[in-house]
C-alpha positions as CSV (number, residue, x, y, z in Angstrom):
1,R,47.3,170.7,109.4
2,K,48.0,168.4,106.6
3,I,51.9,169.8,106.8
4,I,52.1,169.1,110.5
5,S,50.7,165.6,110.2
6,V,52.9,164.6,107.3
7,T,56.2,166.0,109.1
8,N,55.3,163.5,112.2
9,S,57.9,161.0,111.6
10,R,60.2,163.6,111.7
11,L,59.3,165.4,114.7
12,K,59.2,161.8,116.6
13,E,62.4,161.2,115.1
14,A,64.3,164.3,116.2
15,I,62.3,164.3,119.9
16,L,63.8,160.4,120.3
17,N,67.2,161.5,119.3
18,I,67.0,163.9,122.3
19,M,65.6,161.3,124.7
20,C,67.4,158.3,123.9
21,N,71.0,160.0,123.4
22,N,73.6,157.3,124.8
23,N,71.5,154.8,125.9
24,N,69.2,157.0,128.2
25,K,72.1,157.3,130.4
26,N,71.7,161.7,129.4
27,V,68.2,162.2,129.6
28,P,67.8,165.9,130.4
29,E,65.8,166.6,133.4
30,S,64.4,169.7,131.9
31,I,63.7,169.8,128.2
32,G,63.5,173.2,126.3
33,V,61.0,173.2,122.9
34,A,60.4,176.2,121.1
35,D,57.6,176.6,118.3
36,L,58.5,179.4,116.1
37,G,56.0,181.1,114.2
38,C,53.0,179.4,116.3
39,S,50.4,181.5,115.3
40,S,47.0,181.3,117.5
41,G,44.1,178.9,116.9
42,P,43.3,175.3,116.8
43,N,46.6,174.3,115.3
44,T,49.1,176.4,117.9
45,L,49.3,173.2,120.0
46,M,49.2,170.7,117.7
47,V,53.0,170.1,117.5
48,V,53.3,170.9,121.7
49,S,50.5,167.7,122.4
50,E,52.9,165.5,120.0
51,I,55.8,166.1,121.3
52,I,54.2,165.3,125.1
53,N,52.9,162.0,123.5
54,I,56.6,161.6,122.3
55,I,58.1,162.2,125.5
56,D,55.2,160.5,127.5
57,E,55.6,157.0,125.4
58,T,59.6,157.1,125.2
59,S,59.7,157.8,129.1
60,R,57.6,155.1,129.8
61,K,59.1,152.2,127.8
62,S,62.3,153.3,129.4
63,G,61.3,153.5,132.9
64,I,62.6,156.9,133.5
65,S,60.3,159.9,135.1
66,F,58.7,162.2,132.3
67,P,61.3,165.3,132.4
68,E,60.1,168.8,133.4
69,L,59.1,170.4,129.8
70,R,59.9,174.3,129.4
71,I,57.7,175.0,126.3
72,S,58.3,178.5,124.4
73,L,55.7,179.7,121.9
74,N,56.8,182.6,120.0
75,D,55.7,184.7,116.8
76,L,55.4,188.7,116.3
77,P,54.1,190.6,118.8
78,G,50.6,191.3,117.3
79,N,49.6,187.7,117.2
80,D,46.9,186.5,119.5
81,F,49.0,185.3,122.3
82,N,45.9,186.0,124.7
83,D,43.6,183.4,122.8
84,I,46.6,180.9,123.3
85,F,46.5,181.6,126.8
86,R,42.9,181.0,127.5
87,S,43.0,178.0,125.7
88,L,46.0,176.7,128.2
89,P,43.9,175.3,131.3
90,S,41.8,173.0,129.4
91,F,45.3,171.9,127.7
92,F,47.2,171.3,131.1
93,H,44.1,169.5,132.5
94,K,44.0,167.4,129.5
95,V,47.8,166.5,129.4
96,K,47.5,165.8,133.5
97,E,44.1,163.7,133.3
98,E,45.9,161.5,130.1
99,K,49.6,161.6,131.0
100,G,49.6,162.2,134.8
101,A,52.6,164.6,133.7
102,E,52.1,168.0,135.6
103,N,55.8,169.6,135.0
104,C,54.7,171.4,131.8
105,Y,55.3,174.9,131.5
106,V,54.6,177.2,128.6
107,V,55.2,180.7,128.1
108,G,54.8,183.3,125.0
109,V,57.6,184.6,123.2
110,P,56.4,187.5,121.2
111,G,59.4,188.6,118.6
112,S,60.9,187.9,115.3
113,F,62.9,184.4,115.0
114,Y,65.1,186.8,112.5
115,G,67.0,187.5,116.0
116,R,67.7,186.3,119.6
117,L,65.1,185.1,121.5
118,F,66.0,182.7,124.2
119,P,68.7,182.5,126.8
120,Q,72.0,180.9,126.0
121,K,71.7,176.9,125.8
122,S,68.4,177.1,126.7
123,M,66.7,174.8,124.1
124,H,67.1,171.1,123.5
125,F,64.3,171.3,120.3
126,V,63.2,174.1,117.9
127,H,60.6,173.4,115.9
128,S,59.1,175.8,112.8
129,S,56.0,174.9,110.4
130,S,55.1,176.9,107.5
131,S,56.9,180.2,108.6
132,L,60.3,180.8,107.5
133,H,59.3,181.5,103.8
134,W,58.2,184.8,105.0
135,L,61.5,186.9,104.8
136,S,62.0,189.5,107.4
137,Q,61.4,192.4,104.7
138,V,60.8,193.1,101.1
139,P,63.8,192.4,99.2
140,L,66.0,195.3,99.1
141,G,65.8,197.6,95.9
142,L,62.2,196.4,95.6
143,G,60.5,198.3,98.3
144,T,57.5,201.0,97.7
145,N,59.4,203.8,98.3
146,N,62.4,202.4,96.4
147,A,63.4,204.0,92.6
148,M,63.1,200.2,91.5
149,S,60.3,199.2,93.1
150,S,58.3,198.8,89.5
151,L,61.3,196.9,88.3
152,N,58.8,193.8,88.6
153,K,56.0,195.8,87.0
154,G,52.5,193.8,87.0
155,K,54.2,191.1,89.4
156,L,53.4,190.8,93.0
157,Y,56.5,187.7,93.5
158,I,59.2,186.1,90.9
159,S,57.5,185.1,87.6
160,H,59.0,183.8,84.5
161,T,58.8,187.5,83.0
162,S,61.1,189.1,85.9
163,P,64.0,190.4,85.6
164,S,67.3,188.7,86.6
165,D,67.5,191.5,89.2
166,V,64.4,190.9,90.5
167,I,65.3,187.3,91.4
168,N,68.8,188.0,92.8
169,A,67.7,190.4,94.9
170,Y,65.0,187.7,96.3
171,V,67.5,185.2,96.7
172,S,69.7,187.4,98.4
173,Q,67.2,188.1,101.0
174,F,66.9,184.8,101.6
175,Q,70.2,183.9,102.3
176,N,70.7,186.9,104.4
177,D,67.6,186.2,106.6
178,F,68.2,182.5,106.9
179,S,71.6,182.7,107.7
180,T,70.4,185.2,110.8
181,F,68.1,182.6,111.7
182,L,70.8,180.1,112.1
183,R,73.2,182.7,113.7
184,S,70.1,183.4,116.1
185,R,69.7,179.9,117.4
186,S,73.1,179.0,117.3
187,P,74.0,180.0,120.8
188,E,70.2,179.3,122.0
189,I,70.3,175.4,121.3
190,V,72.5,173.2,123.4
191,P,75.2,170.9,121.9
192,G,73.4,168.4,119.9
193,G,70.1,169.9,120.4
194,R,68.1,169.3,117.1
195,M,65.6,171.5,114.4
196,L,63.1,170.3,112.7
197,L,61.9,173.2,110.1
198,S,59.1,172.9,107.1
199,L,58.6,175.7,104.8
200,M,57.2,176.5,101.4
201,G,60.0,175.3,98.7
202,R,60.5,174.1,95.1
203,S,61.7,171.0,93.8
204,S,64.3,173.0,91.3
205,I,66.7,175.4,91.2
206,D,64.9,177.6,88.5
207,P,63.2,179.8,91.0
208,T,59.9,180.4,88.3
209,I,59.2,176.5,88.4
210,E,55.3,176.5,89.2
211,D,55.5,174.1,92.2
212,G,57.3,176.9,94.2
213,C,54.1,178.5,94.5
214,Y,54.9,181.1,92.7
215,Y,51.7,180.9,90.3
216,Q,49.7,181.3,93.3
217,W,51.0,184.8,93.5
218,E,50.6,185.1,89.5
219,L,46.8,184.8,90.1
220,L,46.4,186.5,92.8
221,A,47.9,189.6,90.3
222,N,45.7,188.8,87.5
223,A,43.0,188.7,89.8
224,L,44.1,192.5,90.8
225,Y,44.5,193.5,87.4
226,N,40.9,192.3,86.8
227,L,40.0,195.0,89.6
228,V,42.1,197.5,87.7
229,S,39.9,197.2,84.6
230,K,36.8,197.8,86.8
231,G,38.7,201.0,88.0
232,Q,38.6,199.9,91.4
233,V,42.5,199.2,91.9
234,E,45.3,201.5,90.2
235,E,47.9,199.8,88.2
236,E,50.2,201.8,89.7
237,K,49.6,199.9,93.5
238,I,50.4,196.7,92.2
239,D,53.8,197.8,90.2
240,S,54.7,198.7,94.2
241,F,54.0,195.9,95.6
242,N,56.5,192.6,95.9
243,A,55.6,190.0,98.5
244,P,58.6,189.4,101.6
245,Y,57.9,185.8,100.7
246,Y,60.5,183.1,99.4
247,A,60.3,179.3,98.4
248,P,64.0,178.4,98.5
249,C,65.1,174.7,96.5
250,P,66.9,172.2,98.8
251,E,70.6,173.6,97.4
252,E,69.7,177.1,98.6
253,V,68.9,176.0,102.2
254,K,72.2,173.8,102.1
255,I,74.4,176.2,101.2
256,A,73.2,178.6,103.6
257,V,73.8,175.9,106.7
258,E,77.1,175.0,105.3
259,N,78.0,178.7,105.4
260,E,76.7,179.7,108.9
261,G,78.5,176.6,110.0
262,S,76.9,176.0,113.3
263,F,74.3,173.1,112.4
264,M,74.6,170.0,110.3
265,I,71.9,168.3,108.3
266,D,70.3,165.1,109.3
267,R,68.0,165.5,106.3
268,I,66.5,167.6,103.9
269,E,63.1,166.5,101.8
270,T,60.4,168.1,99.9
271,F,57.2,166.6,99.5
272,E,53.9,167.8,97.3
273,I,50.8,169.0,98.9
274,E,47.8,169.7,96.7
275,W,46.4,173.4,96.4
276,D,43.4,172.7,98.3
277,A,44.5,169.7,100.3
278,R,42.1,168.9,102.9
279,V,40.8,166.0,105.1
280,S,37.4,164.9,103.5
281,S,36.3,163.4,106.7
282,N,36.4,166.9,108.3
283,S,34.7,168.7,105.6
284,S,32.1,170.9,106.8
285,D,28.7,172.0,104.6
286,D,30.2,175.3,103.7
287,K,33.0,173.7,102.3
288,I,31.0,171.3,100.1
289,L,29.1,174.1,98.9
290,L,32.2,176.2,98.0
291,S,34.1,175.3,94.8
292,R,37.7,174.0,95.1
293,G,39.2,177.4,94.0
294,Q,37.0,179.2,96.3
295,Q,38.6,177.0,99.0
296,V,41.8,178.0,98.1
297,A,41.2,181.7,98.0
298,K,39.6,181.3,101.4
299,T,42.8,179.9,102.5
300,I,45.0,182.4,100.7
301,R,43.4,185.2,102.1
302,A,43.9,183.8,105.9
303,V,47.1,183.9,104.8
304,V,48.1,187.1,103.2
305,E,44.7,189.2,103.8
306,S,46.5,192.0,106.6
307,M,49.8,192.6,104.2
308,V,47.3,192.9,101.0
309,E,44.6,195.2,102.6
310,N,47.5,197.3,104.0
311,H,48.5,198.1,100.3
312,F,45.8,197.9,98.6
313,G,42.7,198.8,101.0
314,N,40.0,196.9,102.6
315,E,37.4,197.9,100.3
316,I,38.3,195.6,97.8
317,M,39.0,192.4,99.6
318,D,35.8,190.6,98.9
319,D,35.9,191.2,95.2
320,L,39.4,190.4,95.1
321,F,39.1,186.9,96.4
322,S,36.2,186.3,94.8
323,V,38.0,186.7,91.2
324,Y,40.8,185.0,92.5
325,G,38.8,182.2,93.9
326,D,37.3,182.0,89.9
327,L,40.9,182.4,88.4
328,V,42.1,179.1,90.9
329,D,39.3,177.0,89.8
330,D,40.0,177.7,85.9
331,Y,43.7,176.8,86.8
332,I,43.3,173.7,89.1
333,Y,40.9,172.4,86.3
334,R,43.8,172.4,83.4
335,K,46.6,171.5,85.5
336,K,47.9,169.7,88.6
337,A,48.0,172.4,91.1
338,V,50.6,171.4,94.0
339,Y,53.2,173.0,95.6
340,V,56.3,171.7,97.3
341,N,57.3,171.8,101.1
342,L,60.5,171.4,102.3
343,V,61.5,169.8,105.7
344,V,64.5,170.1,107.2
345,S,66.4,168.3,109.8
346,L,69.2,169.7,112.0
347,K,71.7,169.2,114.8
348,R,73.2,171.7,116.8
349,K,77.0,170.6,116.2
350,E,78.7,169.2,119.6
């Protein structure tokens, strides 16, 4: 939610570029919008709501009719689309009451965004938040059934001690995946259409810099080793797990965009978010009772539990994230614990 809020000015800029192109003479009668990696829950329709607000305000100021809005919500097939669909009647009612807009159509599109999702030239704007740092797979050579699987021994992700082969495998997987993502969106987006992507990143070309979020994986590995000492986890299990995750630097994103060739970068920016970023006015009683580390642990657990559980088993999850929270408490007491988010604004070439 914090990341989406911070990128709001770039969202507005992108939508205005679509709406106000050529002095409002060519405002599309029907606008295709996609949110990739929409998830389900209270934040799912947050970006869509803001897009509607921007279009409504712009339409009123320009004296034009509110255009037809085709909204596609995408995530993997296992996402709880039913929960999203149940929330739509109240969402449509609110839009109609506040904006008078009735021509908004929402569909769910299950599937990986590392492949085609939409018909040709059907999208004017594509948005994705906090999703593209997830790779399509564990980097080649580091899978659990591969002879190189223990190459990154004792680690879950890139670390200061990771050999160059591990780092190169991650870099190569990101470049392949991000290029595939761009190639997939290229035919789907109209010429001059826009994309706004925000994802975990880092500020330096050094992949082991701490603001690249690698240390959160490092602490999770340490928490697992704590359970090894208690006989709850086998050490070999840790050696065979590698996260399908990569936090790129701006230069790596630029290389992928330039090599693919269909898009121009309008902007690429970085901003820092504290590990335990939260709006104090929204803090609930249970948050007040939790330490900063335990709050971070709850956030990370919500994101990674399914893949960690699949590899290590369900029975250790409570103990694992309790230990993890304690380790995070110690870390953020000693250091400024921030991670970097990349915001990339792209334009489909004419």
